[in-house]
C-alpha positions in Angstrom: -14.9 20.6 16.0 -11.6 22.4 16.3 -10.3 23.9 19.5 -7.0 25.6 20.5 -5.7 26.1 24.0 -2.7 28.3 24.9 -1.0 27.9 28.2 1.4 30.9 28.8 3.7 31.9 31.6 7.3 32.1 32.8 9.8 29.3 32.6 9.5 27.3 35.8 5.8 27.9 36.3 4.9 24.5 35.0 3.2 25.4 31.8 4.8 22.4 30.0 3.2 20.2 32.6 -0.2 21.6 32.0 0.2 21.5 28.2 1.6 18.0 28.2 -1.1 16.6 30.4 -3.9 18.3 28.3 -2.4 16.9 25.1 -2.2 13.4 26.5 -5.7 13.7 27.9 -7.2 14.8 24.6 -5.4 12.1 22.7 -6.6 9.4 25.1 -10.1 10.6 24.7 -9.9 9.8 21.0 -9.4 13.4 19.7 -6.8 14.3 17.1 -4.1 16.5 18.7 -1.4 18.8 17.4 0.8 20.8 19.8 3.8 23.0 19.6 5.9 25.0 22.1 7.5 28.4 22.1 10.1 28.9 24.9 13.0 31.2 25.8 16.6 30.2 26.4 16.4 30.5 30.2 15.6 28.3 33.2 13.4 30.9 35.0 11.4 33.9 33.9 10.8 35.2 30.4 7.7 34.3 28.5 6.9 30.8 27.2 3.8 29.2 25.9 2.4 25.8 25.0 -0.3 25.6 22.3 -2.6 22.5 22.1 -5.0 22.1 19.2 -7.5 19.2 19.3 -10.5 18.2 17.2 -12.4 15.3 15.6 -10.5 15.3 12.3 -6.8 14.9 11.5 -4.7 17.9 12.5 -1.1 18.7 11.4 -0.5 22.4 12.2 -1.2 25.1 14.8 -3.6 28.0 14.4 -3.2 31.6 15.4 -6.4 32.0 17.3 -7.1 30.4 20.7 -10.4 29.4 22.3 -9.0 29.1 25.8 -5.9 31.0 27.2 -4.6 29.8 30.5 -2.7 32.8 31.8 -0.2 31.9 34.5 1.1 35.4 34.6 0.1 38.9 33.6 2.4 39.0 30.5 0.4 36.2 29.0 -2.8 38.2 29.0 -1.1 41.2 27.5 0.7 39.3 24.8 -2.0 36.8 23.8 -5.3 38.7 24.3 -5.2 39.8 20.6 -5.1 36.1 19.6 -8.3 35.2 21.4 -11.2 33.9 19.4 -14.3 36.1 19.5 -16.0 33.7 21.9 -12.8 32.7 23.7 -12.1 32.8 27.4 -8.9 33.8 29.3 -8.7 31.9 32.5 -6.4 33.3 35.2 -5.8 33.6 38.9 -6.5 37.2 39.9 -4.9 36.8 43.4 -1.7 35.4 42.0 -1.2 37.9 39.2 -2.5 40.7 41.4 -4.9 42.1 38.9 -8.6 41.6 38.1 -10.1 41.8 34.7 -13.8 42.3 33.9 -15.7 41.2 30.8 -17.2 38.1 29.4 -13.8 37.0 28.0 -12.2 36.6 31.5 -12.7 33.8 34.0 -11.0 34.2 37.4 -10.1 30.7 38.9 -8.0 30.8 42.1 -5.6 28.0 41.2 -3.3 28.6 44.1 -6.0 29.0 46.7 -7.7 25.8 45.5 -4.4 23.9 45.6 -3.6 25.1 49.2 -7.1 24.6 50.6 -7.8 21.2 48.9 -4.3 19.7 48.6 -2.3 21.6 51.2 0.4 22.8 48.8 0.5 25.5 46.2 2.7 23.3 43.9 -0.6 21.6 42.9 -1.8 24.8 41.2 -1.1 23.3 37.8 -3.4 20.4 38.7 -6.2 22.8 39.5 -5.6 24.6 36.2 -5.9 21.3 34.2 -9.1 20.5 36.1 -10.5 23.9 35.4 -9.9 23.6 31.6 -11.7 20.2 31.6 -14.5 21.9 33.5 -14.7 24.7 31.0 -15.0 22.2 28.2 -17.4 20.0 30.2 -15.2 16.9 29.6 -15.0 14.0 31.9 -12.4 13.6 34.6 -11.8 9.8 34.5 -8.7 9.9 32.3 -7.2 12.7 34.2 -7.3 10.7 37.3 -5.6 7.8 35.5 -2.8 10.1 34.3 -2.3 11.5 37.8 -2.0 7.9 39.1 0.6 7.2 36.4 2.6 10.4 36.9 2.7 10.3 40.7 2.9 6.6 41.5 6.4 6.9 42.8 5.3 9.7 45.2 2.7 7.5 47.0 -1.0 7.3 47.3 -1.4 10.4 49.6 0.1 12.6 46.9 -2.1 11.0 44.2 -5.2 11.4 46.3 -4.5 15.1 47.0 -3.9 15.9 43.4 -7.1 14.2 42.3 -9.0 16.2 44.9 -7.4 19.4 43.6 -8.2 18.6 40.0 -11.9 17.9 40.9 -12.0 21.2 42.9 -10.6 23.1 39.9 -13.1 21.3 37.6 -16.1 22.1 39.8 -15.1 25.7 40.3 -14.9 26.2 36.5 -18.2 24.4 35.9 -20.0 26.7 38.4 -18.2 29.9 37.4 -18.1 29.6 33.6 -21.8 29.9 32.8 -20.8 32.0 29.8 -18.5 29.3 28.3 -20.0 28.1 25.1 -17.6 25.2 24.5 -19.2 21.9 23.6 -16.7 19.3 22.3 -18.6 16.1 21.7 -17.2 13.0 23.3 -15.4 10.7 21.0 -16.7 7.1 20.8 -13.4 5.6 19.6 -10.3 4.5 21.4 -7.5 6.8 22.3 -4.7 7.8 19.9 -0.9 7.5 20.2 0.7 10.9 21.0 4.3 11.3 19.7 6.7 14.0 18.7 9.2 13.8 15.9 12.3 13.6 18.1 10.7 10.5 19.8 9.9 9.1 16.3 13.5 9.5 15.1 14.7 7.8 18.3 12.2 5.0 17.8 13.3 4.7 14.2 16.9 4.3 15.4 16.1 1.7 17.9 14.0 -0.3 15.4 16.8 0.0 12.8 19.3 -1.7 15.1 21.2 1.3 16.4 23.6 0.0 19.1 25.6 3.2 19.8 24.5 6.8 20.3 26.6 9.6 21.4 26.2 13.3 21.6 26.8 16.5 23.5 23.5 18.1 24.8 22.3 20.9 22.6 18.8 22.2 22.1 16.8 20.9 20.3 18.8 17.8 19.3 19.1 16.4 22.8 15.5 15.0 22.7 16.6 12.2 20.3 19.5 11.2 22.6 17.1 11.2 25.6 14.7 8.9 23.9 17.4 6.4 22.8 18.8 6.6 26.3 15.4 5.7 27.7 15.5 2.5 25.7 19.2 1.7 26.1 18.9 -1.0 28.8 16.0 -2.7 27.1 17.7 -3.0 23.7 21.4 -3.2 24.8 22.3 0.2 23.3 25.4 2.1 24.5 24.6 5.8 25.0 27.5 8.2 25.7 27.3 11.9 26.6 30.5 13.2 25.2 32.6 16.2 26.2 32.0 17.9 22.8 30.7 17.4 19.3 34.2 16.6 17.9 34.3 13.6 20.3 30.7 12.7 19.3 31.4 12.2 15.6 34.7 10.5 16.1 33.2 8.1 18.7 30.3 7.3 16.4 32.8 6.5 13.6 34.8 4.3 15.9 31.7 2.4 16.9 30.8 2.0 13.2 34.3 0.7 12.4 34.0 -1.7 15.2 30.9 -3.2 13.6 27.7 -1.7 15.0 25.2 0.8 13.7 26.0 4.2 15.2 24.3 7.5 15.4 25.1 11.0 16.7 23.4 14.4 16.5 23.5 18.0 17.3 22.3 21.4 16.3 23.9 23.9 13.9 26.7 25.2 16.2 27.6 21.7 17.4 27.4 20.2 14.0 29.9 22.8 12.8 32.4 21.0 15.0 31.6 17.7 13.3 32.5 18.8 9.8 36.0 17.3 9.8 34.6 14.0 11.1 32.0 13.9 8.4 34.8 14.2 5.9 36.6 11.3 7.6 33.4 9.2 7.2 33.4 10.1 3.5 37.1 9.1 2.9 37.1 6.0 5.2 33.6 4.9 3.8 32.2 4.4 7.3 28.5 4.3 7.7 27.1 6.8 10.3 23.7 8.5 10.8 23.7 12.1 12.0 20.7 14.2 13.1 21.0 18.0 12.6 18.3 19.8 14.5 18.2 23.3 13.1 17.7 26.6 15.0 18.3 30.2 14.0 21.9 31.1 13.6 24.6 32.1 12.9 26.6 31.5 16.1 24.3 31.0 19.1 21.5 32.8 17.3 18.1 32.1 18.9 18.9 28.8 20.6 15.4 27.8 21.4 13.6 29.0 18.3 13.1 27.4 14.9 14.5 27.9 11.4 15.4 26.0 8.2 18.7 27.7 7.7 21.2 24.8 7.7 20.1 22.9 4.6 22.9 24.0 2.4 25.4 23.6 5.3 24.4 20.0 5.7 24.6 19.4 2.0 28.2 20.7 1.8 29.6 19.9 5.3 33.0 18.3 5.1 35.8 19.1 2.7 36.3 17.2 -0.5 33.8 15.3 -2.6 31.9 12.3 -1.3 28.2 11.1 -1.4 25.7 11.4 1.4 21.9 11.2 1.8 19.9 14.0 3.4 16.4 13.4 4.7 14.0 16.0 6.4 10.9 14.4 7.9 7.7 16.5 8.0 5.9 14.4 10.7 6.6 11.6 13.1 5.7 8.9 10.6 8.3 10.2 8.2 10.6 10.5 11.2 10.5 6.7 11.9 10.6 5.6 8.3 13.3 8.0 7.1 15.5 7.2 10.1 15.2 3.5 9.1 16.1 4.4 5.5 19.0 6.5 6.7 20.5 3.6 8.6 19.9 1.2 5.7 21.5 3.4 3.0 24.3 4.5 5.3 25.4 0.9 5.7 24.5 -0.3 2.3 26.6 2.4 0.6 29.0 3.1 3.5 28.3 6.8 3.7 27.1 9.4 6.2 23.3 9.8 6.2 21.7 13.0 7.7 18.3 13.5 9.2 17.5 17.2 9.3 14.8 18.6 11.7 14.3 21.9 13.5 12.9 23.1 16.8 9.3 23.3 15.6 9.1 19.8 14.2 11.3 18.3 16.9 9.0 19.4 19.7 5.6 19.2 18.0 3.3 16.4 19.0 0.9 14.5 16.7 -1.7 11.8 17.2 -2.0 8.6 15.3 -4.4 5.6 15.6 -1.4 3.5 14.7 1.9 3.7 12.7 2.6 1.2 10.1 6.1 -0.3 10.6 5.8 -3.4 8.4 7.9 -1.9 5.6 10.8 -1.1 7.9 13.9 -3.0 6.9 17.0 -4.4 8.6 19.7 -5.9 6.4 23.1 -6.6 7.9 25.4 -5.6 5.0 28.6 -6.4 6.9 30.9 -9.4 6.5 30.9 -11.2 9.8 32.3 -14.6 11.0 29.7 -16.7 9.3 29.9 -14.9 6.0 32.5 -15.2 3.2 35.0 -17.4 4.9 36.5 -18.1 1.4 37.6 -14.4 1.4 39.6 -14.7 4.6 43.0 -14.4 3.0 42.0 -12.2 0.0 40.0 -9.5 1.8 40.6 -5.9 0.7 38.7 -3.2 2.5 38.4 -1.0 -0.7 38.3 -3.8 -3.3 37.6 -2.6 -6.8 36.3 -5.9 -8.1 33.1 -5.6 -6.0 32.0 -2.4 -7.8 31.5 0.9 -6.1 30.6 -0.7 -2.8 33.4 -2.8 -1.3 32.8 -5.6 1.2 32.5 -4.2 4.8 34.2 -6.5 7.3 34.2 -6.3 11.0 37.7 -6.1 12.6 38.6 -8.6 15.3 36.1 -11.3 14.7 37.9 -13.2 11.9 41.3 -13.4 10.3 40.5 -10.6 7.9 42.8 -7.6 8.3 40.5 -4.4 8.1 42.6 -1.3 7.4 41.0 2.2 7.0 42.9 5.4 6.4 42.0 9.1 6.3 44.6 9.5 3.5 43.8 8.4 0.0 44.5 4.7 -0.1 44.7 1.6 -2.2 42.4 -1.4 -2.2 44.0 -2.8 1.0 43.5 0.5 2.8 47.1 1.7 2.8 48.1 5.3 2.0 49.0 6.1 -1.6 50.2 9.1 -3.6 49.9 8.1 -7.3 47.3 9.7 -9.6 46.0 6.5 -11.2 44.8 5.0 -7.9 43.3 8.4 -6.8 41.3 8.6 -10.0 40.0 5.0 -9.6 39.1 5.6 -5.9 37.2 8.8 -6.7 35.3 7.2 -9.5 34.3 4.3 -7.2 33.7 6.3 -4.0 31.9 9.3 -5.5 30.7 9.1 -9.0 29.6 5.4 -9.3 28.1 5.3 -5.7 26.2 8.5 -6.3 24.3 7.3 -9.3 23.3 4.1 -7.4 22.1 6.1 -4.3 20.0 8.5 -6.4 18.0 5.5 -7.7 17.0 4.9 -4.0 15.5 8.3 -3.4 11.7 8.6 -3.5 9.9 11.5 -5.2 8.1 14.3 -3.2 4.7 13.6 -1.7 1.9 15.0 -3.9 -1.4 16.1 -2.3 -4.4 17.9 -3.7 -5.9 18.5 -7.2 -4.6 16.2 -9.9 -4.1 19.0 -12.4 -3.5 22.0 -10.2 -3.3 25.7 -11.3 -1.5 26.4 -8.0 1.3 24.3 -6.5 2.7 25.0 -3.0 6.1 23.3 -2.3 7.9 22.9 0.9 10.4 20.6 2.7 10.8 19.2 6.2 8.8 20.8 8.9 6.5 22.8 6.6 4.6 19.6 5.7 1.8 19.9 8.1 0.9 23.5 7.8 1.1 23.4 3.9 -1.1 20.3 3.9 -3.7 22.0 6.1 -3.6 25.2 4.1 -4.0 23.3 0.8 -6.9 21.3 2.3 -8.7 24.5 3.3 -7.9 26.5 0.1 -8.8 23.5 -2.0 -12.5 24.2 -1.3 -12.3 27.3 -3.5 -9.0 26.9 -5.6 -7.5 24.3 -7.9 -4.5 23.8 -5.7 -2.0 21.0 -4.7 1.2 20.6 -2.7 4.6 19.0 -3.2 6.5 18.1 -0.1 10.2 17.0 -0.2 11.4 14.8 2.6 14.1 13.0 0.7 16.2 15.9 -0.4 19.6 14.7 -1.5 20.5 13.2 -3.8 17.7 15.2 -5.5 14.9 12.8 -6.5 14.7 11.8 -10.2 11.5 12.3 -12.1 11.3 8.6 -13.2 9.0 7.5 -10.4 6.9 10.7 -10.5 7.3 13.7 -12.8 7.0 16.5 -10.3 8.7 18.9 -12.7 5.8 18.4 -15.1 3.3 19.3 -12.3 5.2 22.5 -11.6 5.7 23.5 -15.2 2.0 23.0 -16.0 0.8 25.1 -13.0 0.0 28.8 -13.4 1.4 29.7 -9.9 4.1 27.9 -8.0 5.1 28.9 -4.4 8.0 27.7 -2.3 7.5 28.0 1.4 10.6 28.0 3.7 11.5 29.0 7.2 14.7 30.9 6.1 15.7 34.2 4.6 17.4 33.1 1.4 15.2 30.3 0.0 17.7 27.6 0.3 15.5 24.8 -1.0 14.4 27.0 -4.0 18.1 27.6 -4.7 18.8 23.9 -4.6 15.8 23.1 -6.8 17.0 25.5 -9.4 20.5 24.2 -9.3 19.5 20.6 -9.5 16.6 20.9 -12.1 16.7 24.4 -13.6 13.2 25.1 -12.3 12.4 28.5 -10.7 9.3 29.0 -8.6 7.1 32.0 -9.5 6.8 33.0 -5.9 8.5 32.5 -2.5 7.2 32.7 1.0 10.1 33.0 3.6 9.8 33.4 7.3 12.9 33.9 9.4 11.7 35.4 12.7 12.4 32.2 14.7 8.7 31.2 14.8 6.9 28.6 12.7 4.3 29.2 10.1 0.7 29.1 11.5 -2.2 28.1 9.5 -4.1 31.4 9.0 -0.9 33.3 8.4 0.2 30.9 5.7 -3.2 30.9 4.0 -3.2 34.7 3.9 0.3 34.8 2.3 -0.7 32.2 -0.3 -3.9 34.2 -1.1 -1.8 37.3 -1.6 0.3 35.6 -4.3 -2.6 34.0 -6.2 -4.8 37.0 -6.6 
């Protein structure tokens, strides 16, 4: 069982409400859900859509074809009719869009009329639409009523009751009118699933990792992480600051880190460009900080609400001078939680900046889980505090050579230790220097020795599929789900496997898993990326010398969809 529903319309028509409620409903019913959104950079008008896929097996990507299209405007019918399944239905309000369509693929449901006659307000049209979809699918209404109660509890019982009546009216209308609907999703007999997007997962990972300061300037799609952390700020004593710009964001985060707390900031490409000097300051001062970079198509403003993997090399090289960093790119919410935790741990352990790279597609996409294992999350306080190392009170040196590449990290103001940091090259005490000998020692300590230790901490790519594949499809970050689903489907007829890199830099060694052997023994290797120049393939060749036999690159601002990717893989393995 595998169904896809598309809700399309203009910004401001409430399609996110319909899509979000349906995704929550299906997840609570025990179905597996995957959803993603496509929206324009405007508050009103334009064309947006919300795609919800649900089924009885694990899902991790969106499909091209839809079984039900909820058209809130005429443009949705024109744009999405070609993507309708052979037995699919387009449900619309003929009176509202001022046009009537005939044919078995159309179902006219008067959402606005139902809302006005039953609830007294056309604003409830979206509630009628949700009820109609459930009626078309012949699914029960109980959980929808619970969601209406939860969503509208602040608006009082009268509003709740009216919305429930409207939902039931939409449901009954669709049941009676949709005799040709052949949908029959069987009811799940198990408990509901957790529904979470990767931005929420990264925010949750930050909270669970002891983040106590988050700052940022709002920028799509990075803002969602800040919003989640802000929603938990009071409960977990976290300071969240909306800054005047991204330069302030990185500098405030570094100030908080210097003051002794775990700090985080984030932005998208254009905002992160302003952080580059602050990133370099973190490298010189050896201040731990975690930075999320949520990619979107550039350069400049580009396509501000679309998706792309175009900033990988920028993140790898942001900041002048040489200093170590770690770069992680989660491919699903589980990885989002665990890699955020690892980013905080390694940032503080090695006193470096750590990056979490996402994009609009993975940031907004929702997944379902029965549960998420958090037992292996770690929290180690690597800082010297009042109760630690009192014997060092008078001998403390912020950049002490004797401790190896990682010097003791003290917290200023809570003991007699004098903590000095400097953006200039400095000596062990933290004071500015000019001599060559100290410079060489500091670079060896801060860059070369640290890097080799950090690289040992990086895990190899995830391997999925045939143990000795003829075909290997490789991706990084947000391409995880669609590659996995494609390999799962193609594996029925091909000897195929996938490699997914989520811990990207330092580049993983082959000691834990020899992924280079897997690639070299395969007949065909394909690298899948949402960019024009193959940035990960370029990095792979630079780090390992390996060159893929084929590349699949998309750079139209949209994500890979399952059927499309499978078709492109098939073209390259014929």
